[in-house]
C-alpha positions in Angstrom: 93.1 81.3 92.9 96.3 81.8 93.3 98.4 83.4 96.4 100.7 86.2 95.5 104.4 85.0 96.7 105.7 86.3 99.8 109.5 86.9 99.3 111.7 87.2 102.3 113.9 90.7 103.0 117.2 88.7 102.2 115.9 87.3 99.3 114.9 90.3 97.7 118.5 92.7 99.2 120.1 89.5 97.2 118.6 90.1 93.9 118.2 94.0 94.2 121.5 94.1 95.1 122.7 92.1 91.9 120.8 94.5 90.4 122.6 97.0 91.1 126.1 95.6 90.2 125.4 95.5 86.7 126.7 92.1 85.5 123.8 90.5 84.2 120.9 91.9 82.5 117.8 92.4 84.3 115.7 89.7 82.7 118.2 87.1 83.0 118.1 88.4 87.1 114.5 87.6 86.4 114.3 84.4 85.4 116.6 83.3 87.5 115.4 84.3 90.5 111.9 83.4 89.3 110.4 87.5 89.4 109.4 89.8 87.2 111.3 92.6 86.3 109.3 95.0 86.9 110.1 93.6 91.0 113.6 94.0 90.6 113.7 97.4 89.2 111.0 98.3 92.4 113.2 96.8 95.0 116.4 98.5 93.8 114.3 101.4 94.0 113.4 101.0 97.2 117.0 99.8 98.5 118.4 102.8 96.6 115.8 105.1 98.8 116.2 103.1 101.9 120.1 103.0 102.0 120.7 106.5 103.2 118.7 105.6 106.4 121.4 103.4 107.4 124.2 106.0 108.6 122.1 108.4 109.9 122.5 109.0 113.9 120.0 107.5 116.0 119.1 104.9 113.6 119.3 102.3 117.0 117.4 104.8 119.7 116.1 103.1 122.1 112.2 102.6 121.7 109.9 105.8 123.7 108.3 103.6 126.1 104.8 104.5 127.9 105.4 104.0 131.7 101.9 104.8 132.3 101.6 101.4 130.1 104.7 99.7 131.5 103.0 99.8 135.4 99.9 98.4 133.4 101.4 95.0 132.4 104.1 95.1 135.1 100.8 94.8 137.9 98.9 92.3 135.0 101.9 89.9 134.9 101.3 90.6 139.4 98.7 89.6 139.4 98.7 86.5 137.3 101.6 85.0 138.9 100.3 85.1 142.0 96.7 83.1 140.3 99.8 80.8 139.1 101.1 80.2 142.3 98.3 79.7 144.5 95.9 77.3 141.6 99.9 75.2 141.2 99.6 74.9 145.0 95.2 74.0 144.6 96.4 71.0 142.4 98.7 69.5 143.7 96.5 66.9 145.5 94.8 65.9 142.3 97.6 65.7 139.9 99.9 64.2 142.3 103.5 66.6 141.4 
C-alpha cells in the first residue's frame, strides 16, 4: 500500500512559478519535478487565486486574543510554576543538586 506524496509549499510554489513563466511545457516540468501535470495545473491555479491576498490591506493583523482564555492560561502557568518549585525543593535531598 503506497502513501501519497506530501510536497512542501516551497516546492509547490517553485513548480507553479515555473509553469507560469512558460519557459517549459507543463509535461516537461512535470517529468522533471516528478509530479503529474494535473497537479501542476492545480498548484498554478491556486497560486493565481491566492496571489491577490498578498497585497490586501490588513493581512498582517495580530491574531485576536480571547482575554478569558488568556487569564485561565496565565493562572495555570502560575500553578505549574509553584508546583515545579515545590517539587524541585523537595527532591533536592535525593538528587544531590
